[in-house]
ZALO-765124 format. One record per residue (C-alpha): x, y, z; residue in three letters. Coordinates in steps of 0.001 Angstrom, whole numbers, plus 500000, padded with zeros to 6 digits. Each point is the difference from the previous one (the first is absolute). Example, Ala and Ser with C-alpha at 12.3 -4.5 7.8 and 13.67 -1.06 7.14 Angstrom:
BEGIN
512300495500507800ALA501370503440499340SER
//
This chain:
BEGIN
595919483592444247MET501450501141503092GLN501504503014498493TYR496723501221498613MET499751502387502885HIS502543502179498600TYR497823500549497096LEU496916500735501722GLN500507503658500341PRO500590500296496284TYR496908497938498850LEU497615502522501523HIS501652502907497991ILE497943500845496949LYS501445499058496769GLY502823497616501795PHE498553496559498538ILE499405501130496639PRO503561501920499851SER501524496724501097LEU498121498053497564ALA501084502141497118LEU503872500176501242THR499923496199499846PHE498119499856496674THR503095502162498664TRP502410497790501620CYS498319497043498390ALA500252501985496572PHE503461500869500301LEU500962496305501024PHE498170498838496890ARG502056502174497952PHE503557498968501339ARG500655497622496909SER499537502767497621SER503212502336500817MET498869503182498229TRP496731499889501504SER501110499254503230LEU502872502779499986ALA497562502831498559PHE497449498795502820LEU502265499781503022THR502121502813499227PHE498900502184503109PRO500766497033502107GLY503141499073498432THR501182503555500523ALA499156499551503536ALA501670496762500283HIS503351500982498678GLU499632503316502053THR499647498086503324ALA503232497997499170HIS501846503269499069TYR498834501819503160LEU500839497227502303VAL503221499501498205GLY500861503651500685VAL498978499853503561LEU502000496706500572LEU503050501012498383PHE499486497472496815ALA501347502549497536LYS497298500029497283PRO502000499906496644GLN497265499866497326THR496227500506500025PHE497817499159496944THR496232499410499351LEU500457499029496554LEU499087496404499285PRO502622497668498621LYS500517496369498898LYS502209498192502277VAL500538496297499014GLY496390498585499596ASN498268502491502238THR499360503823500050TRP501083502335502588VAL497577502955500365LEU502659502186501956GLY503059499755502105SER502531501646502499VAL503262498716500218SER502306500707503209PHE503707499691500628SER499685499924503718GLY497773497061500901ILE501203497906502569CYS498596497526502673LEU498798502775502339LEU497960501984497438ASN498999497632497171ALA496987498594501670ALA498571503182500753PHE500758501496496439VAL498665497191498268ALA496914499735501993MET499206503735499552ALA496952499562498128PRO498339498358502622PHE499715503928501271LEU497459500545497293LEU497543497649501811MET499122502411502848PRO500095502592497471ILE497281498331497923ALA497949499497503330TRP500178503710500818LEU498934500958496453ALA497111497497500153LEU498739501135503599THR500874503827499608HIS499617500932496240ILE498013497260498243VAL497309499419502335SER499267503717500480PRO499841500655496437LEU497102497233499803TRP498186501934502846ILE500465503204497806LYS498647498077496947GLU503065501203498089GLN499776497039497762TRP502812500475497464VAL502392500983502899LEU499003497162501895TRP500649497491497028PHE503193501769499295PHE501262499968503589ALA498915496175500388ASN502365499356496952TYR502917501701501531LEU499420498149503343THR499889496665498417ALA503168501022498231THR501908500618502999PHE498397496942501586LEU500891497669496942PHE503590501715499955ALA500412499414503775GLY500992496406499502ILE503814499793499691PRO501341498392496739SER501679496687499835SER503070502049499008GLN499550501779503636ASP499898496851501584PHE503233498963498312LYS501794503214501245VAL498441499975503485GLY499602496490500657GLY503022499054502143THR500037503195501992SER496115499561500522LEU500930496145501211CYS502655501514502443VAL497588502601501358TYR497056497328500218LEU502523497697501790THR501008502732502578LEU496173500588500575ALA499461496572500413ALA502778499672502526PHE498786503081501740TRP496572498514500484CYS500919496647501314LEU502198501801502321GLY497241502054501448ARG497860496970500142ILE502766497749501983LEU
//
């Protein structure tokens, strides 16, 4: 509850609460369909495209050398992969950033909620409001890195977290 003061300015914006509620309802709906691959692939396509594009763009910026980019679902073992990007230049220095790139979709979803979705409520543009909420939810849903993302960037992420912990410890002592 101590962080609630950060939300207070938004709570007074007309349309923010219903927009937030619908976004989370969409997320729950998407989460419900995660066991049905084709339904999930269809419903989350905008978010999947954004998720894979985030990997691709961060990979380009950090010289990870993207090789392939696909948004077509495919079965790999017992699971389905909704999209993927492969790289030839992943290393300890860039793997954490490339793998965790989907987290960048979280602030984009927040900005969409506060600057696009809520104003649509105020303007009473219900169809656009409903659709914009859906897109915001797909970005929020896709902003969570996959288990494969953690496998690719896990070691690199641990190295960076360990360095950050030592840096913080050095600042305290």
